PANULO-239364 format. One record per residue (C-alpha): x, y, z. Coordinates in Angstrom, 2 decimals. Last residue first. Layout:
N
PT      xx      yy      zz
PT       X       Y       Z
...
REM end
This chain:
419
PT      xx      yy      zz
PT   14.55  -14.75   -5.68
PT   13.80  -18.28   -4.57
PT   12.86  -18.68   -0.86
PT   15.38  -21.05    0.87
PT   13.60  -21.93    4.00
PT   15.34  -21.21    7.38
PT   15.11  -24.21    9.74
PT   12.51  -24.09   12.28
PT   13.28  -25.34   16.00
PT   16.16  -22.87   16.44
PT   14.09  -19.83   15.66
PT   16.01  -16.88   17.46
PT   13.31  -14.74   18.35
PT   12.47  -11.09   17.31
PT    9.96   -9.55   19.72
PT   12.02   -6.90   21.28
PT    9.88   -5.23   23.97
PT    7.96   -2.06   23.68
PT    8.04   -0.06   26.58
PT   10.70    2.96   26.29
PT   11.51    3.05   22.84
PT    8.33    1.85   21.28
PT    6.26    3.88   23.63
PT    8.49    7.00   23.03
PT    8.19    6.76   19.49
PT    4.27    6.49   19.88
PT    4.33    9.49   22.19
PT    6.05   11.72   19.60
PT    3.41   10.63   16.79
PT    0.64   11.78   19.27
PT    2.50   14.89   19.89
PT    2.89   15.52   16.16
PT   -0.65   15.02   15.69
PT   -1.40   17.64   18.30
PT    1.03   20.10   16.76
PT   -0.70   19.46   13.17
PT   -4.13   20.27   15.07
PT   -2.54   23.54   16.40
PT   -1.39   24.62   12.77
PT   -4.70   23.90   11.32
PT   -6.55   26.34   13.61
PT   -7.85   26.36   16.92
PT  -11.67   25.48   16.96
PT  -12.04   24.08   13.45
PT   -8.72   22.52   13.26
PT   -9.19   20.97   16.77
PT  -12.56   19.27   15.78
PT  -10.98   18.16   12.52
PT   -7.78   16.74   14.27
PT  -10.00   15.07   16.72
PT  -12.38   13.26   14.36
PT   -9.93   12.28   11.74
PT   -7.46   11.14   14.35
PT  -10.25    9.28   16.44
PT  -11.31    7.02   13.48
PT   -7.72    6.23   12.58
PT   -6.63    5.19   15.99
PT   -9.63    2.81   16.32
PT   -9.03    1.61   12.51
PT   -5.44    0.90   13.60
PT   -6.33   -0.74   16.78
PT   -8.82   -3.15   15.12
PT   -6.27   -4.11   12.45
PT   -3.86   -4.93   15.31
PT   -6.51   -7.42   16.83
PT   -6.98   -8.79   13.31
PT   -3.31   -9.40   12.74
PT   -3.21  -11.09   16.31
PT   -6.30  -13.25   15.12
PT   -4.45  -14.05   11.86
PT   -1.31  -15.27   13.83
PT   -3.47  -17.27   16.63
PT   -2.38  -20.77   15.94
PT    0.64  -20.69   18.65
PT    3.74  -20.55   16.25
PT    2.83  -17.09   14.55
PT    1.45  -15.60   17.99
PT    3.80  -13.18   19.09
PT    6.62  -12.95   16.37
PT    4.04  -13.85   13.64
PT    2.07  -10.65   14.85
PT    5.39   -8.75   14.86
PT    5.92   -9.47   11.21
PT    2.38   -8.77   10.27
PT    2.70   -5.21   11.64
PT    6.13   -4.64   10.76
PT    6.23   -4.73    6.94
PT    3.26   -2.18    6.59
PT    4.49   -0.10    9.50
PT    8.00    0.50    8.25
PT    6.92    0.99    4.68
PT    4.06    3.33    5.83
PT    6.86    5.20    7.96
PT    9.30    5.83    5.35
PT    6.48    6.45    2.58
PT    4.88    9.20    4.74
PT    8.60   10.83    5.16
PT    8.37   11.21    1.49
PT    5.26   13.29    2.11
PT    7.37   16.38    2.95
PT    8.85   16.36   -0.47
PT    5.26   16.63   -1.85
PT    4.07   19.16    0.58
PT    6.74   21.79   -0.24
PT    4.43   22.59   -3.26
PT    1.96   23.97   -1.00
PT    4.15   26.93    0.43
PT    3.48   27.50    4.02
PT    5.80   25.00    5.63
PT    5.70   25.15    9.55
PT    2.69   23.02   10.37
PT    3.29   20.42    7.66
PT    6.76   20.27    8.69
PT    5.81   19.64   12.49
PT    3.40   16.68   11.20
PT    6.27   15.19    9.24
PT    8.68   15.19   12.05
PT    6.32   13.94   14.50
PT    5.47   10.90   12.10
PT    9.02   10.17   10.91
PT   10.03    8.99   14.18
PT    7.84    6.20   13.83
PT    9.79    4.57   11.03
PT   12.98    4.91   12.78
PT   11.68    3.53   16.17
PT    9.97    0.75   14.35
PT   13.27   -0.24   12.73
PT   15.26   -0.05   15.86
PT   12.40   -2.13   17.78
PT   12.24   -4.99   15.44
PT   15.72   -6.70   15.52
PT   18.81   -5.49   13.85
PT   19.29   -8.44   11.31
PT   15.78   -9.53   10.62
PT   14.44   -6.01   10.92
PT   17.03   -5.08    8.28
PT   15.98   -7.33    5.79
PT   12.15   -6.35    6.04
PT   12.73   -2.83    6.19
PT   15.28   -3.01    3.04
PT   12.50   -4.99    1.20
PT   10.13   -2.15    2.14
PT   12.38    0.70    1.09
PT   12.08    1.03   -2.88
PT    8.31    0.12   -3.11
PT    7.32    2.21    0.01
PT    9.37    5.31   -1.27
PT    7.36    4.91   -4.63
PT    4.05    4.86   -2.76
PT    5.01    7.77   -0.81
PT    5.44    9.71   -3.93
PT    2.09    8.58   -5.49
PT   -0.27   10.13   -2.67
PT    1.29   13.60   -2.28
PT    1.77   13.67   -6.13
PT   -2.12   13.06   -6.68
PT   -2.43   16.02   -4.08
PT   -0.27   18.34   -5.81
PT   -1.70   17.51   -9.29
PT   -5.43   17.84   -7.96
PT   -4.47   21.45   -6.50
PT   -2.77   22.27   -9.96
PT   -4.41   25.81  -10.02
PT   -6.08   27.71   -7.25
PT   -4.21   27.66   -3.93
PT   -4.69   28.37   -0.42
PT   -8.02   26.64    0.23
PT   -7.06   23.51   -1.58
PT   -3.60   23.34    0.10
PT   -5.23   23.67    3.37
PT   -7.63   20.79    2.89
PT   -4.90   18.56    1.38
PT   -2.87   19.25    4.65
PT   -5.79   18.07    6.78
PT   -6.40   15.09    4.57
PT   -2.58   14.32    4.71
PT   -2.56   14.34    8.14
PT   -5.53   12.79    9.55
PT   -4.62    9.09    9.67
PT   -0.88    9.64   10.93
PT   -1.01   10.76   14.41
PT   -3.92    8.71   15.56
PT   -2.74    5.93   13.29
PT    0.40    5.41   14.97
PT   -0.84    6.00   18.20
PT   -3.58    3.25   17.91
PT   -0.76    0.98   16.41
PT    1.68    1.75   19.20
PT   -1.13    0.73   21.87
PT   -1.49   -2.28   19.75
PT    2.07   -2.82   20.00
PT    2.14   -2.62   23.89
PT   -0.80   -5.11   24.04
PT    0.63   -7.64   21.81
PT    4.19   -7.56   23.38
PT    2.65   -7.68   26.95
PT    0.73  -11.03   26.11
PT   -2.39  -11.09   28.19
PT   -4.56  -10.73   25.11
PT   -2.84  -13.47   23.54
PT   -3.37  -15.79   26.54
PT   -6.88  -14.92   26.79
PT   -7.63  -15.73   22.87
PT   -6.24  -19.24   23.81
PT   -2.93  -20.68   22.60
PT   -3.45  -23.87   20.43
PT   -1.77  -26.81   21.95
PT   -0.34  -29.73   19.95
PT    1.04  -32.51   22.03
PT    4.35  -34.10   21.08
PT    4.88  -36.33   24.11
PT    2.98  -35.31   27.48
PT    5.54  -34.24   30.25
PT    6.33  -36.77   32.81
PT   10.10  -36.46   32.34
PT   10.12  -32.81   32.26
PT   11.25  -30.72   29.26
PT    9.15  -32.35   26.71
PT    8.88  -29.47   24.32
PT    5.41  -28.67   23.34
PT    4.74  -28.99   19.47
PT    4.64  -25.77   17.68
PT    1.03  -24.71   16.66
PT    0.25  -25.58   13.03
PT    0.46  -22.84   10.90
PT    3.22  -23.91    8.60
PT    1.44  -27.63    8.31
PT   -0.20  -26.48    4.83
PT    3.18  -25.79    3.53
PT    2.69  -24.00    0.20
PT    1.87  -24.00   -3.25
PT    0.66  -20.90   -5.06
PT   -0.59  -21.02   -8.66
PT   -4.46  -20.77   -7.54
PT   -3.43  -17.68   -5.90
PT   -2.21  -15.99   -9.26
PT   -5.44  -16.96  -11.19
PT   -7.49  -15.62   -8.67
PT   -5.57  -12.31   -8.63
PT   -5.82  -12.31  -12.39
PT   -9.63  -12.24  -11.97
PT   -9.71   -9.54   -9.40
PT   -8.46   -6.95  -12.23
PT  -11.88   -7.31  -13.88
PT  -13.85   -6.53  -10.78
PT  -11.77   -3.21  -10.46
PT  -12.22   -2.52  -14.14
PT  -15.99   -2.83  -13.78
PT  -15.67   -0.46  -10.83
PT  -13.80    2.05  -12.67
PT  -16.28    2.01  -15.55
PT  -18.62    3.73  -13.41
PT  -16.94    6.60  -13.14
PT  -16.97    6.72  -17.18
PT  -14.85    6.46  -20.11
PT  -12.23    8.85  -20.58
PT  -11.81   10.30  -16.84
PT  -12.87    7.31  -14.97
PT  -10.74    5.10  -17.16
PT   -7.77    7.31  -17.05
PT   -7.99    7.48  -13.11
PT   -8.54    3.87  -13.04
PT   -5.26    3.15  -15.04
PT   -3.27    5.70  -13.07
PT   -4.52    4.62   -9.64
PT   -4.22    0.94  -10.52
PT   -0.51    1.42  -11.45
PT    0.26    3.15   -8.34
PT   -1.62    0.57   -6.11
PT    0.18   -2.27   -7.85
PT    3.54   -0.73   -7.28
PT    2.60   -0.27   -3.65
PT    1.37   -3.99   -3.66
PT    4.79   -5.21   -5.21
PT    6.82   -3.59   -2.83
PT    4.80   -4.44    0.46
PT    4.88   -8.20   -0.68
PT    8.74   -8.03   -1.10
PT    9.02   -6.18    2.60
PT    6.72   -9.11    3.81
PT    8.91  -11.70    2.04
PT   12.09  -10.38    3.61
PT   10.68  -10.12    7.13
PT    9.29  -13.74    6.84
PT   12.57  -15.20    6.07
PT   13.12  -16.72    9.64
PT    9.17  -17.11   10.28
PT    8.75  -19.38    7.32
PT    8.90  -19.10    3.45
PT    5.51  -20.16    1.97
PT    3.47  -20.63    5.08
PT    4.39  -17.17    6.53
PT    3.51  -15.58    3.10
PT    0.21  -17.65    2.87
PT   -0.80  -16.66    6.06
PT    0.06  -13.03    5.43
PT   -2.28  -13.41    2.42
PT   -4.98  -14.66    4.55
PT   -4.63  -12.02    7.13
PT   -5.44   -9.16    4.64
PT   -7.89  -11.09    2.76
PT  -10.22  -11.72    5.61
PT  -10.50   -8.26    6.81
PT  -10.65   -7.27    3.38
PT  -13.81   -9.41    2.79
PT  -15.37   -7.99    5.91
PT  -15.30   -4.21    4.67
PT  -15.98   -5.09    1.05
PT  -19.09   -6.97    1.99
PT  -20.34   -4.09    4.16
PT  -19.35   -1.40    1.46
PT  -21.02   -3.43   -1.18
PT  -24.18   -3.73    0.89
PT  -24.39    0.01    1.52
PT  -23.97    0.79   -2.26
PT  -26.43   -1.78   -3.37
PT  -28.97   -0.54   -0.87
PT  -28.68    3.15   -1.53
PT  -28.47    3.54   -5.14
PT  -25.41    3.50   -7.34
PT  -26.54    0.24   -9.33
PT  -24.49   -1.92  -11.72
PT  -21.16   -0.40  -10.85
PT  -21.28   -0.68   -6.93
PT  -22.82   -3.91   -6.94
PT  -20.03   -5.49   -9.40
PT  -17.28   -3.91   -7.32
PT  -18.94   -5.59   -4.04
PT  -19.30   -8.66   -6.12
PT  -15.73   -8.63   -7.08
PT  -14.65   -7.88   -3.45
PT  -16.75  -11.00   -2.39
PT  -14.93  -13.19   -4.81
PT  -11.46  -11.86   -3.56
PT  -12.44  -12.89    0.04
PT  -13.58  -16.13   -1.03
PT  -10.19  -16.81   -2.78
PT   -8.12  -15.62    0.23
PT   -9.94  -18.04    2.55
PT   -9.52  -20.73    0.11
PT   -6.13  -20.32   -0.24
PT   -5.40  -20.36    3.43
PT   -6.98  -23.85    3.74
PT   -7.02  -24.74    7.26
PT   -9.67  -22.44    8.21
PT   -9.75  -21.53   11.86
PT   -7.04  -19.00   11.58
PT   -8.63  -17.30    8.68
PT  -12.05  -17.17   10.95
PT  -10.25  -15.75   13.65
PT   -8.48  -12.84   11.54
PT  -12.03  -12.09   10.08
PT  -13.68  -12.19   13.33
PT  -11.14   -9.75   14.82
PT  -10.93   -7.24   12.00
PT  -14.84   -7.42   11.17
PT  -16.17   -4.79   13.47
PT  -13.40   -2.28   12.05
PT  -14.13   -3.16    8.59
PT  -17.85   -2.85    8.87
PT  -17.18    0.57   10.73
PT  -15.22    1.86    7.80
PT  -17.65    0.54    5.25
PT  -20.81    1.97    6.93
PT  -18.66    5.22    7.44
PT  -18.14    5.40    3.68
PT  -21.66    5.26    2.98
PT  -22.55    8.04    5.59
PT  -19.83   10.06    4.34
PT  -21.46   10.06    0.68
PT  -24.84   10.64    2.13
PT  -23.49   13.57    3.78
PT  -21.50   15.00    0.85
PT  -24.64   14.73   -1.07
PT  -25.23   11.96   -3.98
PT  -25.97   13.32   -7.25
PT  -24.76   10.36   -9.34
PT  -21.39   12.08  -10.11
PT  -20.95   12.49   -6.36
PT  -21.32    8.64   -5.96
PT  -18.40    8.03   -8.45
PT  -16.24   10.72   -7.00
PT  -16.63    9.44   -3.42
PT  -16.24    5.96   -4.54
PT  -13.00    6.60   -6.48
PT  -11.23    8.06   -3.20
PT  -10.54    4.34   -2.23
PT  -12.29    1.15   -3.11
PT  -10.79    1.01   -6.62
PT   -7.46    0.90   -4.93
PT   -8.34   -2.24   -3.44
PT   -8.44   -4.13   -6.73
PT   -5.09   -2.97   -7.90
PT   -3.65   -3.87   -4.43
PT   -5.00   -7.27   -4.78
PT   -3.43   -7.28   -8.45
PT    0.22   -6.61   -7.24
PT   -0.07   -8.85   -3.96
PT   -1.21  -11.60   -5.94
PT    1.56  -11.06   -8.48
PT    4.28  -11.40   -6.09
PT    2.65  -14.43   -4.37
PT    2.37  -16.10   -7.96
PT    6.43  -15.17   -8.37
PT    7.07  -17.06   -5.01
PT    4.87  -20.01   -5.95
PT    6.26  -20.26   -9.36
PT    9.98  -20.27   -8.00
PT    8.83  -23.14   -5.87
PT    8.73  -22.97   -2.05
PT   11.26  -25.33   -0.10
PT    9.46  -27.32    2.66
PT   11.58  -28.88    5.52
PT   10.26  -32.25    6.44
PT    8.19  -32.31    9.47
PT    9.49  -32.86   13.14
PT    7.27  -34.99   15.00
PT    9.21  -35.33   18.22
PT   12.00  -32.72   18.83
REM end
């Protein structure tokens, strides 16, 4: 191969810094979860106004998925892309904390939506640049482990902060936790050529030597692997997004005491499962291929929905939620990994992540709307059965249609990533 570059071996400092970057970014993102609704409610916002504000953030994120991924592809400096995204999230948190009125809150939601859509692909790009495609599964599993630990730690800290200081203090804490994320980002050193498209092979006598060619967006949209997995992502979130909300509503209506503890456990338990399983998911996907791991993770969806439909005791919801940890671990690792398989060597890795993110947003939006409508008109049991059907269809699509995307990367030597 002409123009082969020297193999890059990441330093232990860079590997550890990426761990901490995932930890602190998860800390920061946790502040933009349920805490916003509680904070706005404490300032006399109605449920309709809160829903509108959250919808602005959701729509902003959906619209920004593809442009955010394309922007990260276009920027040569992936660290700069991540840094600007983190700074925008700090600004969003400061806006929320400083003035819980309409214009600052709406502006914060828009900034956060676009910044998140740049931050996610930028961090995936850093992982790819740091360890290479052959070690990417292991690295993404490690990313997911540190992110899940960060989410759990942040949820505890922010809960205590909101309870014993004030709801506003949660967002000052969110902004403060972004600062060590910037420090961790600055410590990462990576191969800046890792995202260059692969040189074309000269398989004909008159072939142009060592030309580099970026795959067009239309080429990416015609790729069967990308289209099939995008459909799988839509079905995954169509089944998954509304499931816990529906179960939480049923728990709230069916029990008086300890409701908040049960709901908190339903969130924390899957995070623990993700932390434990994500590295195994990454390693196994490198050994077995992507499809067997996808089938395993996606199969947890219909089983979980059927158990929610059948289980009457609210305390059984927590062990059922362990299945959510399995599916979340698989999905969190496999989405950026399959994006690397499909477009990682063609200059469209982050755009591909953005397209998958858009698919997730479409599925989640349809899930909450349809599940709520069905529950109101036909009952929660029928709604859970509908979510189970969507999950089963996702499993069948992976099993029968989804091609294996793992490749033997003879062109790229494995990089030894320090443990």
